[in-house]
N, C-alpha and C positions, 0 to 999 in steps of 0.2 A: 074242435073234432070228439067226439065222443069215444069213450073208450070201448063199448061194443063194437066199433068199427076196425080196432085192431086187436083186440084180445083172442087169444086161443082158445076154441071152444070144446077141443078133444080133450077132455079134463081126465086125467087120473087121479084117484084120492087113495088114501090108506087110513086105517084106524089106528087107535093108539096100541092096541095088542097085536097088531103086527109086527113082524121082525124089521130090522134095519135091511136084512137081506131082501125081504118084499118089496121095501121102498126103492132100493137099489136097481131091482128087475125093471119095476114099472120105470125109472129114470131110464135105463139103459133101452127100454123096448120102446120107449115114447120120444128118445132124446131130448129130455128136458133134465132141469138141475134142483128141480122144487118139487114136492107133492103136499098138496094141502093134506091135513088130518081131519077127520070128520067124526061126529059122535053118533051115536045110534038112529039120531033124529038126521043126519046128514048135514047138520052143521058144522061149521070150520071153527075148530077147537086149537088148531096148531098147524104148523107148517116145517117139512123136514126138508133139509137141502144137501146136496152131496157132499158139501164140508162138513156138517153135521155127523152124516155117517162117517166120514174120514176121524173125526175128531173123537167120536164115542169109542169108536173101535180101539183108537189108539189110545185114550186115557184109561180106557175100562182092559185093554189087553185080551179083548174077547171077538171072534169073529161076528160080522154082522147078524147070523143067524141066531145068535146068544142074546142079542140086546133087543127090548123092545122098542118101537117108534116113540111111545110114549117117555121112554128116558132120555132120547136125545133131541125130541123136537122143540121149536121155540113155542111158547105158548101166548106171548105177546103177537098177536099178528096184525099187521096193518093191511086194510082189506079196502077197496072201492066198489063201486056200484058200476054197474054197465052203461048208465046214463051220465056219469061223472064225466067233467071234462078231461081231456088230455093233459092240459094245463095244471089242472089242480092237482092230479096224480102224478106228475113229473116232480110239482113241488113238495107232496108228501113223500116220494121215494128219495128225494134230495134231503128234507130233513130228518127222516129217520134211516138214511143211508140201506136202504133195500134194493135189490134189484128186481125182484119180483113180487108182486100182490096179486092175490086171489081176489075174483071179482065174484061179486055176492049178491043172491035177490035180497028181497027186503024181511026174509026169515033168516039170514045168514047162510042160507047154503051156497055151496058154490058153483058158478054156470061158467066160469073161464078163469084164466089166467092173464094179466098184462105185464110184461117184461121190458127190460130197458132195451132188450133187442128188439122186441115190436116196436117201440119208439123211433129207434134209429132206424129201422126200413121205412117210416114214415117221412125221413127226411124229405124236404123238398116238396111234400104234398101241401101237410097244414102244420108241420112241426118244422121251425128253422134249424138249420146246423149248428148256429148258437144256442138255442135253447136244448138242445141233447148234448151239447159240449157241456153247458153248465150242469147240468143232472146228471151226468156221467161222472163230472170231476167232484160234485157233491156226494154222491153214492160212494165213490173211490176213496175220498178223503180218509187219511188214518184217523181212526177214533181216538179219543184221549183217553190213555189208561188211569186206572183209579189210582190213587196215592198210596205210595207203599207203607 
């Protein structure tokens, strides 16, 4: 199965100069947990999650309206293409421990999002429950903490 068959296409994006309040508003309105961050050409340059917003407001002691998306977003973004196989994307999610991936075109512009939830909903069609369980276990595994 190809990613395009399962990806969410109603995509919300934000920019580095937007506030975390704006990112949170998009997440609330769209019932999503992550928003790709794009540059002036519309290419993905980061991703901000609901957890990023919480941690940034906590560690900075400031409200979301006072913090820019650029200060909280992850800049190392794992992406995939619409024609990538779901199996390859599952392996990438497991390897990098990510629950969501922007789906980008050949120019790096987002065309959708694929999430572990999208994959779980495909169970029994082209994805086996054991494949989903293995991916979810790998994504959810504790990360090794750096040596002190």
